[in-house]
N, CA, C and O atoms as a MOPAC input file, in Angstrom:
PM7 MOZYME 1SCF
protein

 N      0.35800 1    -1.22500 1     0.10100 1
 C     -0.07900 1     0.07100 1    -0.17500 1
 C      0.90200 1     0.95400 1     0.34300 1
 O      0.44100 1     1.90400 1    -0.29000 1
 N      1.83000 1     1.44500 1     0.93000 1
 C      2.65900 1     2.41600 1     0.62000 1
 C      3.05100 1     2.54200 1    -0.69000 1
 O      2.58300 1     3.51200 1    -1.28700 1
 N      3.85300 1     1.75000 1    -1.34200 1
 C      4.16200 1     2.06000 1    -2.71600 1
 C      2.96800 1     2.35200 1    -3.55600 1
 O      3.23800 1     2.94800 1    -4.59900 1
 N      2.09800 1     2.16000 1    -3.41400 1
 C      0.95400 1     2.76200 1    -4.53100 1
 C      0.66900 1     4.22600 1    -4.15300 1
 O      0.47200 1     5.13500 1    -4.95900 1
 N      0.67900 1     4.34800 1    -2.49600 1
 C      0.33200 1     6.14100 1    -2.34500 1
 C      1.44400 1     6.89700 1    -2.98500 1
 O      1.29100 1     7.87700 1    -3.71500 1
 N      2.96500 1     6.16700 1    -2.53000 1
 C      3.97900 1     6.75900 1    -2.92900 1
 C      4.07600 1     6.81600 1    -4.96900 1
 O      4.78100 1     7.76800 1    -5.30500 1
 N      3.70800 1     6.28300 1    -5.78400 1
 C      3.49600 1     6.19900 1    -7.35000 1
 C      2.35700 1     7.77100 1    -7.36200 1
 O      2.73800 1     8.84500 1    -7.82700 1
 N      1.33100 1     7.60400 1    -6.90900 1
 C     -0.23100 1     8.75700 1    -6.83800 1
 C      1.13300 1    10.03100 1    -6.77600 1
 O      1.30300 1    10.86500 1    -7.66500 1
 N      1.80700 1     9.93900 1    -5.78600 1
 C      1.98100 1    11.29400 1    -4.84700 1
 C      3.54400 1    11.99900 1    -6.13600 1
 O      3.97200 1    13.04900 1    -6.61500 1
 N      3.82100 1    10.46600 1    -6.12400 1
 C      5.54600 1    11.19200 1    -7.27400 1
 C      4.10600 1    11.29600 1    -8.57200 1
 O      3.54600 1    12.39100 1    -8.59500 1
 N      3.69600 1    10.46800 1    -9.33200 1
 C      2.87500 1    11.35100 1   -10.50500 1
 C      2.02400 1    12.68800 1   -10.38100 1
 O      1.43600 1    13.17300 1   -11.34800 1
 N      2.01300 1    13.15000 1    -9.31800 1
 C      1.15000 1    14.45700 1    -8.75700 1
 C      2.50400 1    15.72500 1    -8.73200 1
 O      2.24700 1    16.88200 1    -9.06500 1
 N      3.83500 1    15.33300 1    -8.32400 1
 C      4.68600 1    16.12300 1    -8.76800 1
 C      5.16200 1    16.13600 1    -9.70900 1
 O      6.07900 1    16.92600 1    -9.93500 1
 N      4.68300 1    15.18800 1   -10.69400 1
 C      5.35400 1    15.22200 1   -12.17800 1
 C      4.88000 1    16.88700 1   -12.91200 1
 O      3.81400 1    17.48400 1   -12.76300 1
 N      5.93600 1    17.24900 1   -13.60600 1
 C      5.91300 1    18.20700 1   -15.05100 1
 C      5.43200 1    19.61300 1   -13.67400 1
 O      4.31900 1    20.13800 1   -13.72100 1
 N      6.06000 1    19.85200 1   -13.01300 1
 C      5.55000 1    21.24300 1   -12.24900 1
 C      6.77100 1    22.00200 1   -12.10400 1
 O      7.87800 1    21.60900 1   -11.73400 1
 N      6.30200 1    23.42400 1   -12.53700 1
 C      7.21200 1    24.95900 1   -12.80900 1
 C      7.47700 1    25.11200 1   -11.19600 1
 O      6.77100 1    24.65800 1   -10.29600 1
 N      8.69300 1    25.88000 1   -11.07600 1
 C      9.20100 1    26.11600 1    -9.44500 1
 C      7.79400 1    26.92900 1    -9.35300 1
 O      6.90100 1    26.43700 1    -8.66400 1
 N      7.62300 1    27.88900 1    -9.88100 1
 C      6.51300 1    27.89100 1    -9.52700 1
 C      5.48000 1    27.53800 1    -8.88100 1
 O      5.12600 1    28.26100 1    -7.95000 1
 N      4.81500 1    26.48700 1    -9.15600 1
 C      3.98000 1    25.56800 1    -8.44900 1
 C      4.84700 1    25.37800 1    -7.24500 1
 O      4.66000 1    25.86100 1    -6.12800 1
 N      5.81200 1    24.61100 1    -7.63300 1
 C      6.53200 1    24.34800 1    -6.44200 1
 C      6.61800 1    24.62400 1    -5.30800 1
 O      6.27000 1    23.98100 1    -4.31800 1
 N      7.22500 1    25.88500 1    -5.42300 1
 C      7.59100 1    26.91300 1    -3.98600 1
 C      6.60600 1    28.14800 1    -3.56800 1
 O      6.60700 1    28.83000 1    -2.54300 1
 N      5.66700 1    28.20200 1    -4.85800 1
 C      4.62800 1    28.92400 1    -4.14800 1
 C      3.61400 1    28.74500 1    -3.11100 1
 O      3.21200 1    27.58300 1    -3.04800 1
 N      3.00300 1    29.68200 1    -2.15400 1
 C      2.44000 1    29.28700 1    -1.29700 1
 C      1.27200 1    30.38100 1    -1.32900 1
 O      1.43300 1    31.57000 1    -1.05600 1
 N     -0.02600 1    29.72800 1    -1.74100 1
 C     -1.08100 1    30.19200 1    -2.40500 1
 C     -1.53300 1    31.01800 1    -1.12100 1
 O     -0.93400 1    30.91800 1    -0.05000 1
 N     -2.70200 1    31.89200 1    -1.32500 1
 C     -3.24700 1    32.69700 1     0.03600 1
 C     -4.32100 1    31.32600 1     0.63700 1
 O     -4.87900 1    30.43800 1    -0.00800 1
 N     -4.31500 1    31.56300 1     1.87200 1
 C     -5.13000 1    30.61800 1     2.44000 1
 C     -4.58700 1    28.68900 1     2.83800 1
 O     -5.02900 1    27.64000 1     3.30700 1
 N     -3.00800 1    29.47400 1     2.06000 1
 C     -2.61000 1    27.85000 1     2.57100 1
 C     -1.27800 1    28.08200 1     3.26700 1
 O     -0.78300 1    29.20600 1     3.35100 1
 N     -0.70900 1    26.97700 1     3.76700 1
 C      0.73000 1    27.62300 1     5.23600 1
 C      1.43000 1    26.68000 1     4.59500 1
 O      1.83300 1    25.90200 1     5.46000 1
 N      1.77100 1    26.35300 1     3.58000 1
 C      2.85600 1    25.88600 1     2.68900 1
 C      2.54900 1    24.90000 1     1.63400 1
 O      1.63300 1    24.08400 1     1.53100 1
 N      4.00700 1    25.31800 1     0.53400 1
 C      3.87800 1    24.63100 1    -0.80900 1
 C      4.43300 1    23.29300 1    -1.00900 1
 O      5.05100 1    22.58500 1    -0.21300 1
 N      4.10400 1    23.08800 1    -2.18800 1
 C      4.22300 1    21.58000 1    -2.59100 1
 C      5.53500 1    20.90600 1    -2.17400 1
 O      5.53100 1    19.92700 1    -1.42800 1
 N      6.74000 1    21.48400 1    -2.70200 1
 C      8.10800 1    21.47900 1    -2.01800 1
 C      7.79700 1    20.79200 1    -0.66900 1
 O      7.81300 1    19.56600 1    -0.56400 1
 N      7.47900 1    21.71900 1     0.48200 1
 C      7.13300 1    21.68200 1     1.60400 1
 C      6.28000 1    20.23500 1     1.98000 1
 O      6.92100 1    19.35900 1     2.56200 1
 N      4.96800 1    20.00800 1     1.67800 1
 C      4.54300 1    19.36800 1     1.18200 1
 C      5.19800 1    17.67200 1     1.32700 1
 O      4.97300 1    16.93700 1     2.28800 1
 N      6.14600 1    17.26400 1    -0.03700 1
 C      6.62300 1    15.70800 1    -0.29700 1
 C      7.69300 1    15.85300 1     0.78400 1
 O      8.03900 1    14.74500 1     1.19300 1
 N      8.48900 1    17.12900 1     1.52700 1
 C      9.39700 1    16.89700 1     2.04900 1
 C      9.01900 1    16.69100 1     3.19800 1
 O      9.81800 1    16.16800 1     3.97500 1
 N      7.48500 1    17.09500 1     3.71700 1
 C      7.05200 1    16.44600 1     5.05500 1
 C      6.45200 1    15.13700 1     5.22400 1
 O      6.46300 1    14.41600 1     6.22200 1
 N      5.93300 1    14.94700 1     4.09800 1
 C      5.69200 1    13.06800 1     3.88800 1
 C      6.67000 1    12.55500 1     4.19500 1
 O      6.56100 1    11.74600 1     5.11600 1
 N      8.12100 1    12.77500 1     3.56600 1
 C      9.25700 1    11.93900 1     3.72300 1
 C      9.13900 1    11.98600 1     5.35500 1
 O      8.54300 1    11.26900 1     6.15900 1
 N      9.70200 1    12.77600 1     5.44700 1
 C     10.76400 1    13.61400 1     7.33100 1
 C      9.26800 1    12.54200 1     8.33800 1
 O      9.52400 1    11.76300 1     9.25700 1
 N      8.16700 1    12.76600 1     7.92900 1
 C      6.74200 1    11.74200 1     8.81100 1
 C      7.05600 1    10.64600 1     8.69700 1
 O      7.21800 1     9.98300 1     9.72100 1
 N      7.28100 1     9.98000 1     7.24500 1
 C      7.43600 1     8.55100 1     7.70600 1
 C      8.68900 1     7.91400 1     8.46500 1
 O      8.73100 1     6.86600 1     9.10900 1
 N      9.26900 1     8.44700 1     8.31700 1
 C     11.04400 1     8.42500 1     9.04000 1
 C     10.73000 1     8.01600 1    10.74900 1
 O     11.09400 1     7.13100 1    11.52400 1
 N      9.89600 1     9.14800 1    10.79700 1
 C      9.60900 1     9.62800 1    12.68500 1
 C      8.56900 1     8.28000 1    12.92800 1
 O      8.92400 1     7.57500 1    13.87300 1
 N      7.81200 1     8.00300 1    12.48400 1
 C      6.26900 1     7.12300 1    12.92700 1
 C      7.32400 1     5.64400 1    12.50900 1
 O      7.49300 1     4.80600 1    13.39500 1
 N      7.94200 1     5.45100 1    11.19600 1
 C      8.04800 1     4.19200 1    11.35300 1
 C      9.64300 1     3.59400 1    11.93300 1
 O      9.95800 1     2.44200 1    12.22800 1
 N     10.42500 1     4.79300 1    11.95700 1
 C     11.69200 1     4.49600 1    12.18600 1
 C     11.98100 1     4.57300 1    13.28000 1
 O     12.08900 1     3.57700 1    13.99600 1
 N     12.25000 1     6.20500 1    13.82700 1
 C     12.68600 1     6.42600 1    15.08200 1
 C     11.77400 1     6.37500 1    16.16100 1
 O     11.97900 1     6.72300 1    17.32400 1
 N     10.34200 1     5.72000 1    15.46300 1
 C      9.55700 1     5.06000 1    16.70300 1
 C     10.07900 1     3.90200 1    17.34100 1
 O     10.03700 1     3.54700 1    18.51900 1
 N     10.64800 1     3.31500 1    16.18900 1
 C     10.58100 1     2.05700 1    16.55700 1
 C     12.05600 1     1.63100 1    16.87900 1
 O     12.32900 1     0.43300 1    16.80300 1
 N     12.93200 1     2.44800 1    17.19800 1
 C     14.32300 1     2.44900 1    17.31900 1
 C     15.26200 1     2.76500 1    16.45400 1
 O     16.44900 1     2.96800 1    16.71000 1
 N     14.73900 1     2.80900 1    15.43100 1
 C     15.94100 1     2.56600 1    14.14000 1
 C     15.87700 1     4.11600 1    14.16200 1
 O     15.10100 1     4.84100 1    14.78600 1
 N     16.89200 1     4.43900 1    13.32000 1
 C     17.83200 1     6.12400 1    12.67600 1
 C     17.08600 1     5.81500 1    11.89500 1
 O     16.74400 1     4.82800 1    11.24300 1
 N     16.68700 1     7.58000 1    12.14500 1
 C     15.85700 1     8.00800 1    10.42400 1
 C     17.21000 1     7.77400 1     9.56100 1
 O     18.37500 1     7.53000 1     9.87500 1
 N     16.36300 1     8.00300 1     8.03500 1
 C     17.63200 1     7.89100 1     7.17400 1
 C     17.09800 1     9.21100 1     6.47700 1
 O     16.19800 1     9.08300 1     5.64700 1
 N     17.64500 1    10.59400 1     6.78900 1
 C     17.15900 1    12.00500 1     5.60900 1
 C     18.73400 1    12.52900 1     5.83900 1
 O     19.74300 1    12.51000 1     6.54300 1
 N     18.13600 1    12.96100 1     4.75800 1
 C     19.26800 1    13.38900 1     3.69200 1
 C     19.48000 1    15.47700 1     5.02000 1
 O     18.63600 1    16.26800 1     5.44100 1
 N     21.30900 1    15.41000 1     5.14100 1
 C     21.01100 1    16.77800 1     5.90100 1
 C     20.06600 1    17.93700 1     5.77400 1
 O     19.62100 1    18.40900 1     4.72800 1
 N     19.79400 1    18.37700 1     7.20100 1
 C     18.94500 1    19.26400 1     6.68100 1
 C     17.00700 1    18.89500 1     6.82800 1
 O     16.02900 1    19.49300 1     7.27500 1
 N     17.25600 1    17.69000 1     6.21400 1
 C     16.08000 1    16.91200 1     6.11500 1
 C     14.80700 1    17.49600 1     7.10100 1
 O     13.85300 1    18.24400 1     6.88300 1
 N     15.28000 1    16.79000 1     8.24200 1
 C     14.08900 1    16.92600 1     9.41400 1
 C     14.08400 1    18.42500 1     9.72600 1
 O     12.97000 1    18.70000 1    10.17000 1
 N     14.78700 1    19.39400 1     9.68200 1
 C     14.88100 1    20.59000 1     9.87700 1
 C     13.68400 1    21.37900 1     9.32200 1
 O     12.81100 1    22.04100 1     9.88200 1
 N     13.94000 1    21.08100 1     8.00600 1
 C     13.22000 1    22.13900 1     6.96400 1
 C     11.69100 1    21.15800 1     7.17600 1
 O     10.70700 1    21.85100 1     7.43100 1
 N     11.55300 1    20.30100 1     7.12600 1
 C      9.82600 1    19.48900 1     6.93300 1
 C      9.52600 1    18.45100 1     7.69700 1
 O      8.82900 1    17.47400 1     7.42400 1
 N     10.39400 1    18.86100 1     9.18600 1
 C      9.29500 1    18.16400 1    10.72200 1
 C      7.82500 1    19.38800 1    10.52500 1
 O      7.56700 1    20.39500 1     9.86600 1
 N      7.14500 1    18.48400 1    11.59500 1
 C      6.02300 1    18.77100 1    12.04300 1
 C      6.06200 1    20.57900 1    12.68500 1
 O      6.58200 1    20.86000 1    13.76400 1
 N      5.61200 1    21.29500 1    12.05200 1
 C      5.96300 1    22.93100 1    13.05200 1
 C      7.03800 1    23.15900 1    11.82900 1
 O      7.71800 1    24.04700 1    12.34400 1
 N      7.35300 1    23.03500 1    11.13900 1
 C      7.91700 1    23.90200 1    10.15100 1
 C      7.71100 1    24.39600 1     9.16200 1
 O      6.79000 1    23.87800 1     8.53100 1
 N      8.48200 1    25.72900 1     8.44000 1
 C      7.58000 1    26.04100 1     7.21700 1
 C      8.82400 1    26.40100 1     5.98300 1
 O     10.04400 1    26.35800 1     6.14300 1
 N      8.09200 1    26.74700 1     4.78500 1
 C      8.46800 1    27.03400 1     4.20500 1
 C      9.59300 1    28.38000 1     4.20200 1
 O     10.64400 1    28.46600 1     3.56800 1
 N      9.05100 1    29.25100 1     5.02100 1
 C      9.82700 1    30.67300 1     5.08200 1
 C     11.15600 1    30.54200 1     6.25900 1
 O     11.91800 1    31.42300 1     6.65700 1
 N     11.09400 1    29.29200 1     6.56600 1
 C     12.18200 1    29.14800 1     7.12400 1
 C     13.88900 1    28.59500 1     6.73700 1
 O     15.02900 1    28.70200 1     7.19100 1
 N     12.94700 1    27.77600 1     5.26800 1
 C     14.23100 1    27.61700 1     4.73600 1
 C     15.13800 1    29.00800 1     3.99200 1
 O     14.77900 1    30.18500 1     3.93000 1
 N     16.38300 1    28.38500 1     3.49200 1
 C     17.96700 1    29.41700 1     3.15100 1
 C     17.74400 1    29.03000 1     2.14300 1
 O     18.01100 1    30.08000 1     1.55800 1
 N     17.46400 1    28.38500 1     1.37900 1
 C     17.20000 1    27.84100 1     0.05600 1
 C     16.01300 1    27.06800 1    -0.36200 1
 O     15.29600 1    26.73800 1     0.58300 1
 N     15.58400 1    26.66000 1    -1.63700 1
 C     14.97000 1    25.86900 1    -2.14400 1
 C     15.04900 1    24.50700 1    -2.01200 1
 O     16.15900 1    24.16300 1    -2.41800 1
 N     14.50700 1    23.71200 1    -1.69700 1
 C     15.20000 1    21.66300 1    -1.72700 1
 C     15.37600 1    21.59700 1    -3.12600 1
 O     14.77000 1    22.39100 1    -3.84500 1
 N     16.26100 1    20.60000 1    -3.67600 1
 C     16.31700 1    20.31200 1    -4.78600 1
 C     14.63200 1    18.82900 1    -5.06300 1
 O     14.66600 1    17.69700 1    -4.58100 1
 N     13.81200 1    19.21900 1    -5.65400 1
 C     12.67200 1    18.88400 1    -6.14600 1
 C     12.89800 1    17.42200 1    -6.81600 1
 O     12.20900 1    16.46300 1    -6.47000 1
 N     13.85700 1    17.33200 1    -7.74400 1
 C     13.69800 1    16.65800 1    -8.22800 1
 C     14.24300 1    14.99900 1    -7.46600 1
 O     14.00800 1    13.83900 1    -7.80400 1
 N     15.10800 1    15.63900 1    -6.24300 1
 C     16.12800 1    14.54800 1    -5.21700 1
 C     14.94400 1    14.14400 1    -4.44600 1
 O     14.66000 1    12.94700 1    -4.39900 1
 N     14.11000 1    15.15100 1    -3.74200 1
 C     12.41400 1    14.56100 1    -3.30700 1
 C     11.87500 1    13.66400 1    -4.00000 1
 O     11.48100 1    12.57900 1    -3.57400 1
 N     11.81200 1    14.11800 1    -5.28700 1
 C     10.70400 1    12.76300 1    -5.78000 1
 C     11.81300 1    10.83800 1    -5.82600 1
 O     11.62200 1     9.62400 1    -5.89600 1
 N     12.54800 1    11.52800 1    -5.75800 1
 C     13.70000 1    10.39500 1    -6.08800 1
 C     13.34900 1     9.67100 1    -4.86100 1
 O     12.94500 1     8.52900 1    -4.64300 1
 N     13.60900 1    10.61800 1    -4.17300 1
 C     13.74900 1     9.51700 1    -2.02900 1
 C     12.36800 1     9.31400 1    -2.16300 1
 O     12.22200 1     8.12600 1    -1.87300 1
 N     11.00500 1     9.90100 1    -2.49900 1
 C      9.54300 1     9.51100 1    -2.07200 1
 C      9.78100 1     7.66700 1    -2.69300 1
 O      9.54200 1     6.73300 1    -1.92700 1
 N     10.27400 1     7.42900 1    -4.16000 1
 C     10.49900 1     5.64700 1    -4.22700 1
 C     11.36500 1     5.36900 1    -3.56400 1
 O     10.91900 1     4.44400 1    -2.88500 1
 N     12.94600 1     5.64800 1    -3.10600 1
 C     13.73000 1     5.21800 1    -2.63900 1
 C     13.29400 1     4.75100 1    -1.20100 1
 O     13.56400 1     3.71300 1    -0.59700 1
 N     12.85600 1     5.37800 1    -0.99400 1
 C     12.41500 1     5.47500 1     0.83800 1
 C     11.11300 1     4.41500 1     0.54200 1
 O     11.08400 1     3.83300 1     1.62600 1
 N     10.29000 1     3.96200 1    -0.06800 1
 C      9.29000 1     3.15800 1    -0.05800 1
 C      9.61300 1     1.74000 1     0.27800 1
 O      9.23500 1     0.89000 1     1.08300 1
 N     11.01700 1     1.92900 1    -1.29700 1
 C     11.73600 1     0.22600 1    -1.34500 1
 C     12.54100 1     0.17400 1    -0.38500 1
 O     13.03200 1    -0.95500 1    -0.34800 1
 N     13.00000 1     0.94800 1     0.56300 1
 C     14.02300 1     0.70100 1     1.86100 1
 C     13.06800 1     0.02800 1     2.62900 1
 O     12.92400 1    -1.19300 1     2.68000 1
 N     12.33400 1     0.99500 1     3.30700 1
 C     10.83800 1     0.48800 1     4.12500 1
 C     10.29200 1    -0.98800 1     3.69500 1
 O     10.04100 1    -1.76100 1     4.62000 1
 N     10.08000 1    -1.45700 1     2.27700 1
 C      9.63500 1    -2.94000 1     1.84400 1
 C     10.70800 1    -3.55100 1     2.14600 1
 O     10.49600 1    -4.67500 1     2.60200 1
 N     11.52800 1    -3.32300 1     2.09000 1
 C     13.14900 1    -4.38200 1     2.33700 1
 C     13.70000 1    -4.46700 1     3.77600 1
 O     14.39100 1    -5.40500 1     4.17400 1
 N     13.21700 1    -3.07200 1     4.75100 1
 C     13.58900 1    -3.44300 1     6.37000 1
 C     12.20900 1    -4.25200 1     6.61900 1
 O     12.16600 1    -5.31500 1     7.23900 1
 N     11.12400 1    -3.62300 1     6.07000 1
 C     10.16100 1    -4.87700 1     7.04600 1
 C     10.33100 1    -5.94900 1     6.63200 1
 O     10.36800 1    -6.61700 1     7.66400 1
 N     10.59500 1    -7.24900 1     5.04000 1
 C     11.09700 1    -7.71800 1     5.50500 1
 C     12.07700 1    -8.58400 1     6.51800 1
 O     11.90700 1    -9.75300 1     6.86300 1
 N     13.05600 1    -7.76900 1     6.86900 1
 C     14.16300 1    -8.12800 1     7.29000 1
 C     13.90100 1    -8.33900 1     8.70600 1
 O     14.78800 1    -8.75800 1     9.45000 1
 N     12.73200 1    -8.07100 1     9.11100 1
 C     12.27700 1    -7.97600 1    10.55500 1
 C     12.67400 1    -6.67200 1    11.18100 1
 O     12.05000 1    -6.43400 1    12.21400 1
 N     13.63900 1    -5.67800 1    10.78600 1
 C     13.93600 1    -4.21700 1    11.58100 1
 C     12.77300 1    -3.54400 1    12.18900 1
 O     13.07600 1    -2.40200 1    12.53600 1
 N     11.38800 1    -3.89600 1    12.47100 1
 C     10.45800 1    -3.53400 1    13.24600 1
 C      9.73300 1    -4.31200 1    14.16500 1
 O      8.91000 1    -5.22400 1    14.07000 1
 N     10.17300 1    -3.80700 1    14.91600 1
 C      9.40200 1    -4.46100 1    16.65300 1
 C      8.55900 1    -3.86300 1    17.10100 1
 O      7.50800 1    -3.51100 1    16.56400 1
 N      9.07000 1    -3.61300 1    18.53300 1
 C      7.76400 1    -2.78200 1    18.88800 1
 C      8.03100 1    -0.73000 1    19.44300 1
 O      9.03200 1    -0.24100 1    19.96600 1
 N      7.34000 1    -0.35900 1    19.23600 1
 C      7.27200 1     1.05700 1    19.04400 1
 C      7.12100 1     1.72600 1    20.70300 1
 O      6.39200 1     1.22500 1    21.55900 1
 N      7.82900 1     2.73600 1    20.87200 1
 C      7.40600 1     3.79900 1    21.46000 1
 C      5.99700 1     4.54000 1    21.63700 1
 O      5.78900 1     5.31800 1    20.70600 1
 N      4.90700 1     4.49500 1    22.65900 1
 C      3.81500 1     5.34100 1    22.33200 1
 C      4.03000 1     6.43200 1    22.04000 1
 O      5.06200 1     6.94300 1    22.47500 1
 N      3.13500 1     7.20500 1    21.19300 1
 C      3.09700 1     8.97500 1    20.36300 1
 C      1.94400 1     9.07400 1    20.31100 1
 O      1.10600 1     8.19100 1    20.13000 1
 N      1.80400 1    10.25400 1    20.48100 1
 C     -0.01800 1    10.94300 1    20.41700 1
 C      0.48900 1    12.33200 1    18.74600 1
 O      1.43100 1    13.12400 1    18.75900 1
 N     -0.06400 1    12.22000 1    18.12200 1
 C     -0.07900 1    12.87900 1    17.10000 1
 C     -0.40900 1    14.13700 1    17.58900 1
 O     -0.72300 1    14.44200 1    18.74000 1
 N     -0.29700 1    14.92500 1    16.48000 1
 C     -0.97400 1    16.39900 1    16.87400 1
 C     -2.43200 1    17.02700 1    16.58300 1
 O     -3.06300 1    18.06400 1    16.78600 1
 N     -2.60400 1    15.51600 1    15.86500 1
 C     -4.05400 1    15.20100 1    15.85900 1
 C     -5.10400 1    14.77800 1    17.23600 1
 O     -6.31600 1    14.98700 1    17.30100 1
 N     -4.25300 1    14.14500 1    18.24800 1
 C     -4.46300 1    13.76400 1    19.15400 1
 C     -5.13400 1    11.97000 1    19.01200 1
 O     -5.99800 1    11.48900 1    19.74500 1
 N     -4.32600 1    11.16500 1    17.69800 1
 C     -4.76700 1    10.17800 1    17.81800 1
 C     -3.14000 1     9.31000 1    18.30700 1
 O     -1.96000 1     9.57000 1    18.07100 1
 N     -3.77100 1     8.30900 1    19.00300 1
 C     -2.72600 1     7.76600 1    20.28700 1
 C     -2.23900 1     6.42700 1    19.39800 1
 O     -3.11000 1     5.60000 1    19.12800 1
 N     -0.80500 1     6.18400 1    18.91700 1
 C     -0.40400 1     5.29300 1    18.82200 1
 C      0.53600 1     4.47000 1    19.02100 1
 O      1.74200 1     4.61500 1    18.82000 1
 N     -0.30600 1     3.17300 1    19.61400 1
 C      0.76000 1     2.41100 1    20.31900 1
 C      1.65000 1     1.52400 1    19.50700 1
 O      2.84600 1     1.50600 1    19.79900 1
 N      1.13500 1     0.66300 1    18.35900 1
 C      2.15000 1    -0.24200 1    18.18600 1
 C      2.43700 1     0.14600 1    16.51200 1
 O      1.83300 1     0.97500 1    15.83100 1
 N      3.41500 1    -0.62800 1    16.16700 1
 C      4.25300 1    -0.12900 1    14.79000 1
 C      2.90300 1    -0.29600 1    13.70700 1
 O      2.67100 1     0.52900 1    12.82300 1
 N      2.06000 1    -1.53400 1    13.95800 1
 C      1.06200 1    -1.51000 1    13.05200 1
 C      0.12000 1    -0.36700 1    12.75000 1
 O     -0.30600 1    -0.00600 1    11.65300 1
 N     -0.16600 1     0.23000 1    14.20100 1
 C     -0.71600 1     1.61900 1    14.06500 1
 C     -0.06400 1     3.25800 1    13.85800 1
 O     -0.72500 1     4.27200 1    13.63800 1
 N      1.18600 1     3.16600 1    13.98100 1
 C      2.18200 1     3.71900 1    12.41500 1
 C      2.08500 1     3.50500 1    11.56700 1
 O      2.07200 1     4.39800 1    10.72000 1
 N      1.95900 1     2.24700 1    11.23800 1
 C      2.00600 1     2.21400 1     9.56900 1
 C      0.43200 1     2.36300 1     8.87400 1
 O      0.14500 1     2.00700 1     7.73100 1
 N     -0.46700 1     2.95800 1     9.83100 1
 C     -1.92800 1     2.72200 1     9.38400 1
 C     -2.00600 1     4.15000 1     9.27800 1
 O     -2.81600 1     4.65400 1     8.50000 1
 N     -1.26600 1     4.83100 1     9.96500 1
 C     -1.17300 1     6.48200 1    10.20300 1
 C     -1.05700 1     6.92600 1     9.61400 1
 O     -1.95500 1     7.71600 1     9.32200 1
 N      0.10500 1     6.89400 1     8.85400 1
 C      1.45800 1     7.06000 1     8.15000 1
 C      0.85400 1     7.03300 1     7.00700 1
 O      0.72700 1     8.15000 1     6.50500 1
 N      0.38600 1     6.06600 1     6.34200 1
 C     -0.69000 1     6.09000 1     5.26300 1
 C     -1.78100 1     7.17900 1     4.97400 1
 O     -2.04300 1     7.74500 1     3.91300 1
 N     -2.53300 1     7.35900 1     6.63400 1
 C     -3.70900 1     8.37200 1     6.33800 1
 C     -2.87200 1    10.02300 1     6.32500 1
 O     -3.19100 1    11.08500 1     5.79100 1
 N     -1.83700 1     9.66900 1     7.07200 1
 C     -1.21900 1    11.00500 1     6.92000 1
 C     -0.82400 1    11.59100 1     4.94700 1
 O     -1.24000 1    12.55000 1     4.29700 1
 N      0.15700 1    10.41800 1     4.59100 1
 C      0.49500 1    10.53500 1     3.31800 1
 C     -0.58600 1    10.87500 1     2.03800 1
 O     -0.34100 1    11.56100 1     1.04500 1
 N     -2.06500 1    10.06400 1     2.43400 1
 C     -3.14000 1    10.87000 1     2.19000 1
 C     -3.08200 1    12.30300 1     1.85800 1
 O     -2.81600 1    13.08400 1     0.94500 1
 N     -3.54700 1    12.22000 1     3.32300 1
 C     -3.94100 1    13.66400 1     3.57200 1
 C     -2.90400 1    14.71600 1     2.77300 1
 O     -3.42900 1    15.61100 1     2.11000 1
 N     -1.34200 1    14.61800 1     2.82800 1
 C     -0.90600 1    15.30200 1     2.36900 1
 C     -0.85600 1    15.24800 1     0.68000 1
 O     -0.53800 1    16.29100 1     0.10900 1
 N     -1.14200 1    14.13000 1    -0.07300 1
 C     -1.30000 1    14.15900 1    -1.30600 1
 C     -2.45500 1    15.07900 1    -1.45300 1
 O     -2.31400 1    16.18500 1    -1.97600 1
 N     -3.66800 1    14.62200 1    -0.97400 1
 C     -4.79100 1    15.87900 1    -1.26300 1
 C     -4.30100 1    17.19000 1    -1.29600 1
 O     -4.70600 1    18.00700 1    -2.12300 1
 N     -3.25900 1    17.49900 1    -0.25300 1
 C     -2.66000 1    19.20200 1    -0.33100 1
 C     -2.17700 1    19.82000 1    -1.14700 1
 O     -2.21700 1    21.02500 1    -1.39200 1
 N     -1.49300 1    18.67100 1    -1.79600 1
 C     -0.55600 1    18.76700 1    -3.29200 1
 C     -1.58800 1    18.71600 1    -4.34200 1
 O     -1.59300 1    19.53200 1    -5.26400 1
 N     -2.54100 1    17.69300 1    -4.21400 1
 C     -3.11300 1    18.07700 1    -5.63900 1
 C     -4.20400 1    19.50000 1    -5.50700 1
 O     -4.67000 1    20.08600 1    -6.48400 1
 N     -4.44600 1    19.84500 1    -4.14100 1
 C     -5.19400 1    21.10300 1    -3.98800 1
 C     -4.23200 1    22.29900 1    -4.62500 1
 O     -4.76400 1    23.18000 1    -5.30100 1
 N     -2.85600 1    22.30300 1    -4.39700 1
 C     -1.92500 1    23.10300 1    -4.79100 1
 C     -1.78100 1    23.22100 1    -6.39100 1
 O     -2.01900 1    24.18300 1    -7.12200 1
 N     -1.51900 1    22.49600 1    -6.56200 1
 C     -1.56700 1    22.27900 1    -8.00700 1
 C     -2.40500 1    22.39400 1    -8.85000 1
 O     -2.10900 1    22.41800 1   -10.04500 1
 N     -4.14600 1    22.52900 1    -8.22500 1
 C     -4.72600 1    22.97500 1    -8.78300 1
 C     -4.81000 1    24.45100 1    -9.25900 1
 O     -5.25100 1    24.91400 1   -10.31000 1
 N     -4.23200 1    25.07800 1    -8.12700 1
 C     -3.62500 1    26.79000 1    -8.53400 1
 C     -2.88400 1    26.83500 1    -9.31900 1
 O     -2.67600 1    28.04200 1    -9.45200 1
 N     -2.07500 1    26.13900 1   -10.23100 1
 C     -1.04600 1    26.55300 1   -11.13100 1
 C     -1.44700 1    25.63200 1   -13.06000 1
 O     -0.93800 1    25.54500 1   -14.17800 1
 N     -2.29200 1    25.30900 1   -12.52600 1
 C     -3.09900 1    24.28300 1   -14.32500 1
 C     -3.07700 1    25.31000 1   -14.97200 1
 O     -3.45400 1    25.31000 1   -16.14400 1

């Protein structure tokens, strides 16, 4: 399911102009690039960090895309093609790590929406919900530049 969700996000971010990637339209808090990077960071937080594994993120990604961050805090725009490549690579790496048994007990975590995650399965399911939510944001933002 994660791979299919990532494919949808990858297609939704194809062929965008720099304006579409980096503009924050009125009424929005973030841009498409932030939403994509945020998906990458939150997946690592929920599925890796909470289960005691190292997060696999590029330097600066956590600070740029963590919950509560903003494109207004960036010193430079991120490489969007690198983010898109990482989107697919991260899904493949997760599948391999899952097959290798890398995930076990998870630290309990309450999300900003008040959902309490107690098990790895909870984290996985919430991550899919979260990625779908941000896919919706990306599609909505994309509509401003069609």
